[in-house]
C-alpha positions as CSV (number, residue, x, y, z in Angstrom):
1,M,177.5,151.6,-105.9
2,N,177.0,147.9,-106.7
3,K,178.0,145.9,-103.6
4,A,176.2,145.8,-100.3
5,C,178.2,145.3,-97.1
6,P,176.2,144.9,-93.9
7,L,178.4,145.4,-90.8
8,V,177.4,144.0,-87.4
9,I,179.5,145.7,-84.8
10,R,179.5,145.1,-81.1
11,K,181.4,146.3,-78.1
12,N,182.9,143.5,-76.0
13,N,185.1,144.3,-73.0
14,E,185.6,147.9,-74.2
15,Q,186.7,146.7,-77.6
16,Y,184.8,147.0,-80.9
17,E,184.4,143.8,-82.8
18,F,182.8,143.1,-86.2
19,L,181.1,140.0,-87.6
20,A,183.4,138.0,-89.9
21,F,183.4,134.5,-91.4
22,E,185.8,132.0,-92.8
23,H,184.9,130.9,-96.4
24,P,186.0,127.3,-97.0
25,L,187.7,128.3,-100.3
26,A,188.5,132.0,-100.0
27,G,189.6,132.7,-96.5
28,N,188.3,135.3,-94.0
29,Q,185.7,137.8,-95.2
30,I,182.9,140.1,-94.2
31,V,179.4,139.7,-95.6
32,K,179.1,141.3,-99.0
33,G,176.9,140.8,-102.0
34,T,175.5,142.4,-105.2
35,I,172.8,145.0,-105.0
36,E,170.0,143.8,-107.2
37,S,168.3,146.0,-109.8
38,G,165.9,148.4,-108.1
39,E,167.1,147.4,-104.6
40,S,168.2,150.0,-102.1
41,L,171.5,149.6,-100.3
42,E,169.6,149.2,-97.0
43,A,167.4,146.4,-98.4
44,A,170.4,144.7,-100.0
45,C,172.4,144.8,-96.8
46,E,169.6,143.2,-94.8
47,R,169.0,140.6,-97.5
48,E,172.7,139.7,-97.8
49,L,173.2,139.4,-94.1
50,F,170.3,136.9,-93.9
51,E,171.4,134.9,-96.9
52,E,175.0,134.6,-95.9
53,S,174.7,134.3,-92.1
54,G,171.1,133.5,-91.2
55,L,170.9,136.6,-89.1
56,V,168.0,139.1,-89.2
57,G,168.5,142.8,-88.5
58,K,167.8,146.3,-89.6
59,V,170.0,149.1,-90.9
60,V,170.7,151.7,-88.2
61,S,173.4,153.8,-89.9
62,D,175.1,154.4,-93.3
63,L,178.9,154.1,-93.0
64,G,179.5,155.4,-96.6
65,C,181.0,153.8,-99.7
66,W,184.4,152.6,-100.8
67,D,185.8,152.2,-104.3
68,A,187.5,148.8,-104.2
69,K,189.4,149.5,-107.4
70,F,188.6,145.9,-108.4
71,E,186.3,144.9,-111.3
72,G,184.4,148.2,-110.9
73,Q,183.2,147.3,-107.5
74,V,182.0,150.1,-105.2
75,W,181.0,148.9,-101.8
76,G,178.2,150.5,-99.7
77,F,178.5,149.9,-95.9
78,C,175.6,149.9,-93.4
79,E,175.7,149.2,-89.7
80,I,173.1,146.6,-88.8
81,E,171.4,146.1,-85.5
82,L,170.4,142.4,-85.0
83,D,166.9,141.3,-83.9
84,S,168.6,138.8,-81.4
85,T,172.0,138.2,-79.9
86,P,174.0,135.7,-81.9
87,A,176.4,133.1,-80.6
88,E,180.1,133.7,-80.3
89,R,180.7,131.3,-83.2
90,W,178.4,129.4,-85.5
91,E,178.2,127.9,-89.0
92,H,175.7,128.7,-91.7
93,S,175.2,127.0,-95.1
94,C,174.9,129.7,-97.8
95,L,172.5,128.5,-100.5
96,D,173.6,131.3,-102.9
97,D,177.3,130.3,-102.7
98,N,177.0,126.7,-103.9
99,G,175.9,125.6,-100.5
100,H,179.3,126.4,-98.8
101,T,179.3,126.4,-95.1
102,F,180.6,129.6,-93.6
103,R,182.1,129.7,-90.1
104,F,181.2,133.0,-88.3
105,Y,183.1,134.6,-85.5
106,W,183.9,138.1,-84.0
107,Q,187.0,139.9,-85.1
108,A,188.5,142.8,-83.1
109,L,188.1,146.0,-85.2
110,D,191.6,147.3,-84.2
111,S,193.4,144.0,-84.7
112,Q,195.9,143.3,-87.5
113,L,194.3,141.1,-90.1
114,D,196.4,138.1,-90.9
115,E,197.3,136.4,-94.2
116,N,194.0,134.5,-94.2
117,W,192.3,137.7,-95.2
118,H,192.2,138.6,-98.9
119,P,193.7,142.0,-99.6
120,L,190.3,143.2,-100.9
121,F,188.7,142.6,-97.6
122,K,191.6,144.0,-95.7
123,G,191.1,147.2,-97.7
124,A,187.4,147.3,-96.9
125,I,188.1,146.9,-93.1
126,E,190.7,149.7,-93.3
127,Y,188.0,151.9,-95.0
128,V,185.5,151.1,-92.2
129,K,188.1,152.0,-89.5
130,S,188.9,155.2,-91.3
131,A,185.3,156.1,-91.8
132,I,184.5,155.6,-88.1
133,T,187.6,157.4,-86.8
134,N,187.9,160.3,-89.3
135,T,184.3,161.2,-89.6
136,G,183.3,160.7,-86.0
137,T,180.6,158.3,-87.1
138,R,178.8,157.2,-84.0
139,L,178.3,153.4,-83.8
140,V,174.7,152.9,-83.0
141,N,174.9,149.2,-82.2
142,S,177.5,149.3,-79.5
143,R,175.9,147.4,-76.7
144,V,178.3,146.3,-74.0
145,L,178.4,142.5,-73.7
């Protein structure tokens, strides 16, 4: 496993939503980054979430790993519980991505992802849906808003 993918999932009006963002050059994505040498998946997820979104949280469950079949990438997914409730939408300047500003929003987990999503990220979301549905993974961070 070489990529950390922290997932912030919430329940809003009986519907699960996940944190997503619009990259100014690469379309819609979820937070993902490289696991550094000697770093655990959990630590990498917490770090990547902060670096890319400005949010602070702790890992509450492991959602497994997915072989992206792209450049040897294997993504590890962890559900994150945030220290505070974020806004519905916000922008964050990511220093480790050439200072690009990412626009964050909530995406319905069961929605059809449009053409603004790269196929790699579509595959990752399909994996997450499958992992939750097929394994009976209980979402810990499912506070009703």
